[in-house]
N, C-alpha and C positions, 0 to 999 in steps of 0.2 A: 504493499500500500504506500508506494512512494509519493502519492498525491498529498499525503499528510506531512511530509518532511518539512520541518521548520515552520509549519503553520501554527497559529495561536488559537487554542480552543478552550472555551469555558464549558464545563459539564456540571449541571446542578444535580443534586441527588447522587453525588460522586462517592459517597461513603460505602455503598453496598450495591449488590445486585447488578442490573444492567449499567447503572452509572459507574460503578467501580470498574466493571469490565471495559467500558468505553474508555475510561481514563487510562487503564493499563495498555490497551491496544493502541490507542492514539500515541501514547508515549513511546511504545515499542516501534511505532512507525516513524518516529522522529519528530512528532509534534511537541509543542510547548503547551502543557496542559495545566489549566487552573481548575482544580477539583474543589467544588463548593458544596457544602452541606451544612444543615443545622446541627448535625452531630460532629462537631469539630474534631474530637479525639479520634473518631473512627476515620474521618477523611484524612486526617494528618498521618494516620498509620498507612493508609493507601499511598499517600505521597512519599512517605519514607521508603516504602517498598519499591516504588518506581525509581526513586533516586538511587537506591542501592543497586538496582539493575542497570544503572547508567542512563536512565531517562531524565527528562526535564519536566518538573512538575512543581506546582505551588498549591498550598492548601488555603482555603478561604472559608471562614465561618459565615454562613448565609441562611437567613430565613427568607424564602422566596415570597412570602406574603408581605414582606417589608419593602414597599416600592422604592423608597429612598435608598435602602441598602443595595438593592439589585442594580439600580441605575449607577450608584457610586462604584460598585465592583466593576461593572462593564466599562465605565469611563476610565477607571484606574488601570484596568488591564490594557485597554487600547492605548493609553498614554505611555504606560511603562514599556510596552512591547512594540509600539508604533503601528499596531494593526490588530484587528480581531477577524479571524478567518471563519471560525465556527462558533455557534452558540447552540449547545445541546440543552434544551429545556426538558430535563428528565425527571425532576422531582415530582412525586405524586403520592397520594394516599388512597385507600380503599375502605369502604364500609359495606359489609355484607348484611343483608336483612331486608325485610319487606318495607315498603313505604309506610304502611300503617304503624310500624313499630319505631320508626326513626324520630328523633327529637330535632327541633329546629337548629340547635347548636351543631348537630352533626352535618346538616346541610350547609350551614355557614362555613364550617371548617373545610369541607370538601370544595366548596366554591373558592374559598380563599387560597387553597394550595393548588388545586387542579386547574382552575380557570384563571384567577387573578395572578397566581404565581407564574403561569405560562405567559400570560399577557404582559406582565412586568418584564420578564426576560426577553420576550419577543420585541417589544417596543424599544427597550433600551438598546438591544443589539441592532435593531433596524436603523435607529438614529445614527449610530456609529458607522454602520455599513453603507448607508446612503452618503455620508460625508466622504468615505474613502472610495466608494464606487464599486465595492465587491464584498462578498461574504455569503455565508450559508447558515440559515437558521434551521435547526432540526428539532421539531417538537415531538415529544413522546405522548401519544394518545393511547389507543388500545383497540383491539378488535371491537370492543364495546362502543367505540366511536363510529363504527360503520354499520352496526346492526343494533336492534333492541335486545335487551337482556334483563329479564326480571330478576328480582332478589338482589340486584345491584343497581337499581334504577338511578339513584343519585350519582353514582360513579359514571353510569352511562351518559347522563345528562352533561357532566363535566367533560367527558372525553369527546362527545359529539361537538361540544363547543370548541375544543382544541382543534378538531378536524376542520370545522367551518372557518375558524380564524386562519389556520395555516393555508388552506387552499385558496381562500379569498385573497390573502396577502400574496401568495405565490403569483397570482394573476397580476396584481398591482406592481409587484417588485421586479418582475422578469425583465422589463425594458430598462430598469434602473440599475441593473448589475447585481442584484441580490437574489439568491436562490432560497427557496423555502420548501422543506419537506416535512411530512408528518409520518410518524412511526405508529403502526397499528398491529402490535403483536397479539398472538393468541396467548395461551398459557405459557408463562416463562417461570422457571424455578428461581424465584427471588423471595425476599422477606416481605414483599408487598402482600403476599397471600398468607404466609405463615404467621405474620405479626399484625395482620390488619385488624381493624375494629369490626366487631360483630354485634348484632342486635337480635336477641332471641334466635340465634343460629350458631351451629357448630361449623366453623370454617372447614375443618378437615372432613367433616361429613359432606359438605357441599363439594369440595374438591374431589372427593371419592365418587361422586355421582357423574363426573365428567369422563367420557370414554376416550380420553386422549392423554398422551404423555407430555409432561412439561418440557419445554425447550431449555437447555442449560443457558445460563446468563452469558457465558463467553461466546457461545454460538449466536446468541441474539445480538451481541455487540458486533460480531462479524457481519451479520445481515444488515444491521443499521449502517455500518461504515461502507459496505458495498453499495447499498442503496444511495447513500450520500454521494459517493464517487460518480454514480450514474445519474445523479440529480433526479431521482425518482420523486414523483409528486407524493405518492402514498407507498410506504414500505410495509408490506404485509408478510408475515411469517409466523410460525412455520407452516408446513403443508396443511395441517388441520384448519388453520385460520384462513388460508386461501380457498380451501374447499367450502368452508362455512360462508365466507363472503360471497362466493359465486352462487351457492345455493340460495342465499337470501335474495340476491338480485334476480335470480331466475324464478323463484317461487316465494314471494314475500308473505302471501297469505298462508301457504303451507308451513312456512317457518313460524308464523304466529301460533299455529296449532301445536307445533313442537314445543314452543316456549310454554304454552299452557300446560302441557304434560309435565314439563320440568318443574313448574310451580307446584303441581300436584305432588310430584315426587319429593320436592323440597319439604313441603308441609308434612309429609308422611315420615320422612327419614331424618331431616336435619333441623327443622324448626323446633326451638326450645322455648317453653313458656318462661323459664327463668332467664334473667338478664345475664349475658356472658361477661367475663372479664374483658377489658379492652386495652389496647395500646395502638399507637399509630407509628408506622415506619414509612420509609420511602422506597422508591423503586430500586 
């Protein structure tokens, strides 16, 4: 991936999962990586590993819901390095549960991280890239951004917002020298699922209902970087996600019936009347 040599890239959610893998692979390809995450100790560990392997990386403490902090980081990176080539808006959270069981605060938190966090990073990077006349914004959405998906409706809403933002901006930015891509993965083996917030649901039971195998995070990062090199508008992987997306486009009403069956199965096997313990992690 020589295309990334000496490029400057910011990766949010860089402490774990796909974000961590992106940081490692970008650095291995010769990029200068700014790994940003709200979990600074963890992202600093990632950066130390990259440096030990001979890569170039910096750690940044960042809460993507803090607009001023996001803009400050992007401007600082551009000034310190003289450019910003890639902005990977990867940080995100998930809540599993039915709409009827969710509290308003959970919707607010999902919106703050998955929508406004992506928007802050996108607008901050776009401003810099317009000034310099080049750059590539890569926003992480989800397969949930392309199809409807019960039991994670709030997450679906935020990811469809990310898809809409990214593709609309891609059309506007193309003639101005800025590229925009959106990543829509299926099931990926990251802490997004194992440590997500759940409401009257057992996440492991929900995952156990899915007839697919999770894609490893390092392979997911390969797919993302390959898609970025090709300037793909929508980067969909692995195979089960591409099949599902095609099936949805060919038979949306039939897919709705399938989703209704999944809701029935969820209520029978995974819905819990007792509130589950919760914690929030990033991609």
